MIDOSE-1310 file (N, C-alpha, C; in nm, 2 decimals, decimal comma, always signed):
residues 111
mkvm	+0,08/-0,12/+0,00/+0,00/+0,00/+0,00/+0,09/+0,12/+0,00; +0,05/+0,22/-0,08/+0,12/+0,35/-0,09/+0,08/+0,43/+0,03; +0,18/+0,51/+0,08/+0,15/+0,60/+0,20/+0,23/+0,73/+0,19; +0,17/+0,83/+0,24/+0,24/+0,96/+0,25/+0,24/+0,99/+0,40
idlc	+0,36/+1,03/+0,45/+0,37/+1,07/+0,59/+0,43/+1,21/+0,60; +0,40/+1,28/+0,71/+0,47/+1,40/+0,75/+0,54/+1,36/+0,88; +0,67/+1,35/+0,88/+0,75/+1,30/+0,99/+0,82/+1,41/+1,06; +0,82/+1,41/+1,19/+0,90/+1,50/+1,27/+0,96/+1,42/+1,39
vvpl	+1,09/+1,40/+1,38/+1,16/+1,33/+1,48/+1,24/+1,43/+1,57; +1,21/+1,42/+1,70/+1,27/+1,52/+1,79/+1,35/+1,45/+1,90; +1,49/+1,46/+1,89/+1,57/+1,40/+2,00/+1,56/+1,48/+2,12; +1,55/+1,42/+2,24/+1,54/+1,48/+2,37/+1,67/+1,45/+2,44
gvgv	+1,71/+1,55/+2,53/+1,83/+1,53/+2,61/+1,96/+1,56/+2,54; +1,95/+1,63/+2,43/+2,07/+1,66/+2,35/+2,10/+1,81/+2,33; +2,03/+1,89/+2,40/+2,04/+2,04/+2,39/+1,94/+2,09/+2,29; +1,96/+2,22/+2,26/+1,86/+2,29/+2,17/+1,89/+2,28/+2,02
svga	+2,01/+2,25/+1,98/+2,05/+2,24/+1,84/+2,03/+2,10/+1,80; +1,94/+2,07/+1,70/+1,92/+1,93/+1,66/+1,95/+1,91/+1,51; +2,02/+2,01/+1,45/+2,05/+2,00/+1,30/+2,12/+1,88/+1,26; +2,22/+1,83/+1,34/+2,29/+1,71/+1,31/+2,21/+1,59/+1,31
yvsa	+2,11/+1,58/+1,39/+2,02/+1,47/+1,40/+1,92/+1,47/+1,28; +1,87/+1,59/+1,25/+1,79/+1,60/+1,13/+1,86/+1,56/+1,00; +1,99/+1,60/+0,99/+2,07/+1,57/+0,88/+2,09/+1,42/+0,87; +2,11/+1,35/+0,98/+2,13/+1,21/+0,99/+2,00/+1,14/+0,94
cqev	+1,88/+1,19/+0,98/+1,76/+1,13/+0,93/+1,74/+1,15/+0,78; +1,78/+1,27/+0,73/+1,77/+1,29/+0,59/+1,85/+1,19/+0,51; +1,97/+1,16/+0,57/+2,06/+1,07/+0,50/+1,99/+0,93/+0,50; +1,92/+0,89/+0,60/+1,85/+0,76/+0,61/+1,75/+0,76/+0,50
ieqa	+1,67/+0,87/+0,48/+1,56/+0,87/+0,38/+1,62/+0,87/+0,24; +1,73/+0,94/+0,22/+1,79/+0,94/+0,09/+1,85/+0,80/+0,05; +1,91/+0,74/+0,15/+1,96/+0,60/+0,12/+1,85/+0,50/+0,09; +1,73/+0,52/+0,14/+1,62/+0,44/+0,12/+1,56/+0,46/-0,02
glvh	+1,60/+0,57/-0,08/+1,55/+0,61/-0,22/+1,41/+0,65/-0,22; +1,36/+0,70/-0,11/+1,22/+0,74/-0,11/+1,20/+0,88/-0,15; +1,09/+0,91/-0,22/+1,06/+1,05/-0,25/+1,03/+1,13/-0,12; +1,09/+1,24/-0,10/+1,07/+1,32/+0,02/+1,09/+1,46/+0,00
qmha	+1,04/+1,54/+0,09/+1,06/+1,69/+0,08/+1,07/+1,74/+0,23; +1,19/+1,79/+0,26/+1,20/+1,85/+0,39/+1,14/+1,98/+0,40; +1,08/+2,02/+0,51/+1,03/+2,15/+0,54/+1,08/+2,19/+0,67; +1,04/+2,31/+0,72/+1,09/+2,37/+0,84/+1,07/+2,29/+0,96
ygtn	+0,97/+2,21/+0,97/+0,94/+2,14/+1,09/+0,92/+1,99/+1,07; +0,98/+1,93/+0,97/+0,97/+1,79/+0,94/+1,00/+1,76/+0,80; +0,96/+1,64/+0,76/+0,98/+1,59/+0,62/+0,86/+1,51/+0,57; +0,81/+1,54/+0,45/+0,71/+1,46/+0,39/+0,78/+1,35/+0,32
iege	+0,73/+1,23/+0,33/+0,79/+1,11/+0,26/+0,67/+1,03/+0,20; +0,70/+0,98/+0,08/+0,60/+0,89/+0,02/+0,67/+0,76/-0,03; +0,59/+0,66/-0,03/+0,64/+0,53/-0,08/+0,55/+0,42/-0,03; +0,60/+0,30/-0,05/+0,53/+0,18/+0,00/+0,53/+0,18/+0,15
wesv	+0,43/+0,13/+0,21/+0,41/+0,13/+0,36/+0,53/+0,08/+0,43; +0,57/-0,04/+0,39/+0,69/-0,11/+0,46/+0,81/-0,03/+0,45; +0,84/+0,03/+0,33/+0,96/+0,11/+0,32/+0,96/+0,23/+0,40; +0,85/+0,30/+0,40/+0,84/+0,43/+0,47/+0,86/+0,40/+0,62
fevv	+0,79/+0,30/+0,67/+0,80/+0,28/+0,82/+0,93/+0,22/+0,86; +1,00/+0,15/+0,77/+1,14/+0,11/+0,79/+1,23/+0,23/+0,81; +1,20/+0,33/+0,73/+1,28/+0,46/+0,74/+1,26/+0,52/+0,88; +1,13/+0,52/+0,92/+1,10/+0,58/+1,06/+1,18/+0,50/+1,16
rrch	+1,18/+0,37/+1,15/+1,26/+0,29/+1,25/+1,40/+0,32/+1,24; +1,46/+0,33/+1,12/+1,60/+0,35/+1,11/+1,64/+0,49/+1,16; +1,55/+0,59/+1,14/+1,58/+0,73/+1,19/+1,59/+0,72/+1,34; +1,50/+0,64/+1,41/+1,51/+0,63/+1,55/+1,64/+0,56/+1,59
evvh	+1,68/+0,46/+1,52/+1,80/+0,39/+1,55/+1,93/+0,48/+1,54; +1,93/+0,55/+1,43/+2,05/+0,64/+1,40/+2,05/+0,75/+1,51; +1,94/+0,81/+1,54/+1,94/+0,92/+1,64/+1,98/+0,87/+1,78; +1,93/+0,75/+1,81/+1,98/+0,69/+1,94/+2,13/+0,66/+1,94
dmga	+2,17/+0,61/+1,83/+2,32/+0,58/+1,81/+2,40/+0,70/+1,82; +2,35/+0,82/+1,79/+2,42/+0,95/+1,80/+2,42/+1,00/+1,94; +2,35/+0,93/+2,03/+2,36/+0,97/+2,17/+2,23/+1,03/+2,23; +2,13/+1,03/+2,15/+2,00/+1,09/+2,21/+1,94/+0,98/+2,30
prit	+1,92/+1,01/+2,43/+1,86/+0,91/+2,52/+1,71/+0,89/+2,50; +1,65/+0,99/+2,44/+1,50/+0,98/+2,42/+1,46/+1,05/+2,29; +1,36/+1,00/+2,23/+1,31/+1,06/+2,10/+1,16/+1,07/+2,11; +1,10/+1,18/+2,06/+0,96/+1,19/+2,04/+0,94/+1,22/+1,90
tsmr	+0,84/+1,14/+1,84/+0,81/+1,15/+1,70/+0,67/+1,18/+1,68; +0,64/+1,27/+1,59/+0,50/+1,29/+1,55/+0,49/+1,26/+1,40; +0,38/+1,20/+1,36/+0,35/+1,17/+1,22/+0,21/+1,20/+1,18; +0,19/+1,24/+1,06/+0,05/+1,24/+1,00/+0,07/+1,14/+0,89
igtr	-0,03/+1,06/+0,88/-0,02/+0,95/+0,78/-0,14/+0,95/+0,69; -0,12/+0,94/+0,56/-0,23/+0,94/+0,47/-0,22/+0,82/+0,37; -0,33/+0,76/+0,34/-0,34/+0,66/+0,24/-0,46/+0,68/+0,15; -0,46/+0,63/+0,03/-0,57/+0,64/-0,06/-0,59/+0,50/-0,13
tdre	-0,72/+0,47/-0,15/-0,75/+0,35/-0,23/-0,82/+0,38/-0,36; -0,87/+0,50/-0,37/-0,95/+0,53/-0,49/-0,87/+0,57/-0,61; -0,74/+0,61/-0,59/-0,65/+0,64/-0,70/-0,51/+0,66/-0,65; -0,41/+0,66/-0,73/-0,27/+0,69/-0,69/-0,26/+0,84/-0,69
qsms	-0,19/+0,89/-0,59/-0,16/+1,04/-0,58/-0,03/+1,06/-0,52; +0,05/+1,15/-0,57/+0,19/+1,18/-0,51/+0,18/+1,31/-0,44; +0,29/+1,34/-0,37/+0,30/+1,47/-0,30/+0,29/+1,58/-0,40; +0,36/+1,56/-0,52/+0,36/+1,67/-0,62/+0,22/+1,68/-0,68
dkie	+0,14/+1,58/-0,69/+0,00/+1,59/-0,74/-0,08/+1,67/-0,64; -0,06/+1,65/-0,51/-0,14/+1,73/-0,41/-0,10/+1,87/-0,42; +0,02/+1,90/-0,43/+0,07/+2,04/-0,44/+0,02/+2,11/-0,57; +0,03/+2,04/-0,68/-0,01/+2,09/-0,81/-0,16/+2,12/-0,81
svqa	-0,24/+2,04/-0,75/-0,39/+2,06/-0,75/-0,42/+2,19/-0,68; -0,35/+2,22/-0,57/-0,38/+2,35/-0,50/-0,33/+2,47/-0,58; -0,21/+2,45/-0,63/-0,15/+2,56/-0,71/-0,24/+2,59/-0,83; -0,29/+2,49/-0,90/-0,38/+2,51/-1,01/-0,50/+2,59/-0,97
lrrg	-0,56/+2,56/-0,86/-0,67/+2,64/-0,81/-0,64/+2,78/-0,78; -0,52/+2,80/-0,73/-0,47/+2,94/-0,70/-0,45/+3,02/-0,83; -0,41/+2,95/-0,93/-0,39/+3,01/-1,06/-0,52/+3,04/-1,14; -0,63/+2,99/-1,08/-0,76/+3,01/-1,15/-0,80/+2,89/-1,23
grei	-0,73/+2,78/-1,21/-0,77/+2,66/-1,29/-0,90/+2,61/-1,24; -0,95/+2,51/-1,32/-1,08/+2,45/-1,28/-1,07/+2,37/-1,15; -1,18/+2,36/-1,08/-1,18/+2,29/-0,96/-1,18/+2,14/-0,99; -1,12/+2,06/-0,91/-1,11/+1,92/-0,93/-1,24/+1,85/-0,87
sdse	-1,30/+1,77/-0,95/-1,43/+1,70/-0,90/-1,40/+1,59/-0,80; -1,50/+1,56/-0,72/-1,48/+1,45/-0,62/-1,43/+1,32/-0,69; -1,48/+1,29/-0,81/-1,43/+1,17/-0,87/-1,29/+1,17/-0,91; -1,23/+1,29/-0,93/-1,09/+1,30/-0,96/-1,00/+1,31/-0,84
gsa	-1,06/+1,34/-0,73/-0,98/+1,36/-0,60/-0,94/+1,50/-0,59; -0,88/+1,53/-0,48/-0,83/+1,66/-0,45/-0,71/+1,65/-0,35; -0,66/+1,77/-0,31/-0,55/+1,77/-0,22/-0,58/+1,73/-0,08
C-alpha cells in the first residue's frame, strides 16, 4: 500500500540544536531512495508502507546511536485506495486552483 507521511523526529536530552540529528535522518531517507521533501518542521515522505515505516525505525536507531537518550516523533499518515496520488500531485492541485484553474471534481480527487 502506498503511504504519505509527514514525519517530525525530535531527539530529547541533546540540547537545543538538533540540526545534526535532522541531517542524519535525511541521510537515512535518501539512502532508502524514497521521494521526500524536507520542510521547516519535518519531512514529507511517500512510498510503500513497509519502506516508509522502515525509514522511521532507522531514523530512531540512528538518532539513538548518535547519543539521544530519548526521542519523540509525530507523524501524520495518509493513504488512498480510490486512486494513486503523489506529493507533487497534491501540491499541483492546490497551485492550479490558486492560478484560477478549474476545480477538481470529487471523482478526480483533491489535495
